[in-house]
TORTIFI-178790 format. One line per field, with one value per residue (C-alpha): residue in three letters; x, y, z. Coordinates in nm, 4 decimals. Layout:
TORTIFI-178790
dolum ALA, ...
X X, ...
Y Y, ...
Z Z, ...
***
This chain:
TORTIFI-178790
dolum MET, GLN, THR, ALA, PRO, ALA, LEU, THR, LEU, TYR, THR, CYS, THR, THR, SER, LEU, ASN, LEU, GLY, ASP, GLU, ARG, TRP, GLN, ASP, ARG, ASN, ARG, PRO, ASP, ARG, PHE, PHE, GLN, ASP, LEU, GLU, ALA, ALA, ARG, ARG, ASP, LEU, LEU, GLN, MET, ARG, ASP, GLU, ILE, ALA, ASP, ASP, HIS, ASP, PRO, PHE, PRO, THR, ALA, ILE, CYS, LEU, GLU, LYS, ILE, VAL, THR, VAL, PRO, MET, THR, GLU, ALA, ALA, ILE, LEU, ALA, LEU, LEU, ASN, ASP, GLY, LEU, GLY, ALA, ILE, ILE, SER, SER, TYR, GLU, ILE, ILE, GLU, ARG, ILE, ASP, VAL, ALA
X 3.5041, 3.7405, 3.7768, 4.1008, 4.1390, 4.1343, 4.4071, 4.3808, 4.7026, 4.8099, 5.0457, 5.1430, 5.1763, 5.2063, 4.9133, 5.1044, 5.0743, 4.7039, 4.4770, 4.4078, 4.6990, 4.9517, 4.8663, 4.9732, 5.3177, 5.5485, 5.8560, 5.7260, 5.8192, 5.5574, 5.5901, 5.3012, 5.2064, 4.9762, 4.9398, 4.7751, 5.0039, 5.3200, 5.1873, 5.1065, 5.4637, 5.5984, 5.3680, 5.4997, 5.8587, 5.7895, 5.6378, 5.9475, 6.1792, 5.9794, 5.9779, 6.3601, 6.3999, 6.4109, 6.2879, 5.9296, 5.7085, 5.3524, 5.0848, 4.9897, 5.0758, 4.7934, 4.7506, 4.5621, 4.3765, 4.3920, 4.1763, 4.2928, 4.0939, 4.0937, 4.4546, 4.4170, 4.6897, 4.5426, 4.5597, 4.9245, 5.0080, 4.8267, 5.0305, 5.3560, 5.2664, 5.0575, 5.1581, 4.9836, 4.6777, 4.5711, 4.4962, 4.3420, 3.9728, 3.9342, 4.1335, 4.0565, 4.2380, 4.1857, 4.4105, 4.5645, 4.8418, 4.9419, 5.3124, 5.2923
Y 9.1161, 9.3252, 9.6916, 9.8860, 10.1105, 10.4871, 10.6378, 10.9244, 11.1239, 11.4527, 11.7258, 12.0810, 12.3798, 12.7534, 12.9801, 13.0900, 12.7425, 12.6671, 12.5769, 12.3012, 12.3935, 12.2947, 11.9284, 11.9686, 12.1101, 11.8111, 12.0135, 12.1186, 11.8659, 11.7719, 11.5606, 11.3303, 11.1569, 10.8714, 10.9987, 11.3305, 11.3916, 11.3419, 11.5941, 11.8392, 11.8070, 11.8830, 12.1855, 12.3219, 12.2633, 12.4447, 12.7346, 12.7610, 12.7550, 13.0300, 13.2377, 13.2113, 13.3160, 13.6859, 13.6598, 13.7470, 13.4713, 13.3462, 13.4520, 13.0959, 12.7286, 12.4887, 12.1255, 11.9430, 11.6133, 11.4351, 11.1427, 10.9516, 10.7665, 10.3885, 10.2816, 10.0497, 9.9681, 10.2337, 10.4932, 10.4126, 10.4427, 10.7779, 10.8924, 10.7943, 10.9372, 11.2423, 11.3384, 11.3636, 11.5484, 11.2354, 11.0415, 11.3067, 11.2553, 11.5368, 11.7565, 12.0057, 12.2363, 12.0976, 12.3336, 12.6731, 12.8260, 13.1892, 13.2640, 13.6412
Z 13.1822, 13.3905, 13.3021, 13.3168, 13.6219, 13.6087, 13.8260, 14.0726, 14.0908, 14.2476, 14.1325, 14.2212, 13.9956, 14.0282, 13.9506, 13.6393, 13.4847, 13.5295, 13.2406, 12.9912, 12.7652, 13.0307, 12.9739, 12.6116, 12.6995, 12.6658, 12.7665, 13.1073, 13.3759, 13.6312, 13.9411, 14.0145, 14.3361, 14.4217, 14.7756, 14.8637, 15.1623, 14.9553, 14.7037, 14.9841, 15.1203, 14.7724, 14.7481, 15.0790, 14.9717, 14.6439, 14.8401, 15.0588, 14.7552, 14.5844, 14.9030, 14.9220, 14.5578, 14.4792, 14.1193, 14.0263, 14.1569, 14.1208, 14.3652, 14.4596, 14.4300, 14.3584, 14.4529, 14.1787, 14.1718, 13.8353, 13.7254, 13.4195, 13.1584, 13.2115, 13.1631, 12.8677, 12.6183, 12.3888, 12.6689, 12.7403, 12.3703, 12.3599, 12.6621, 12.4960, 12.1552, 12.2433, 12.5958, 12.9287, 12.8001, 12.6137, 12.9336, 13.1589, 13.2157, 13.4698, 13.7032, 13.9746, 14.2136, 14.5618, 14.7556, 14.6921, 14.9026, 14.8589, 14.8413, 14.8444
***
């Protein structure tokens, strides 16, 4: 019997948005990448945009690695009904870049 694959994805967020509760926020848009280098490019672009902005800014931007639960039909339904937090098995910060 074949098992459903777990996915490894990457995303960027500011240090202001870290923590488990962010996965429950269905109104906060996230960009996800399958490729680590694409996520790193997005992180650097985000850093440059924050540096150009004169509003209060976070102290760092973090690159995160996310591993999902096996992507079964039940997991996809949970994603659609309950949001991203329902399919995250684990996540970790793998890179942190200061913007200050």
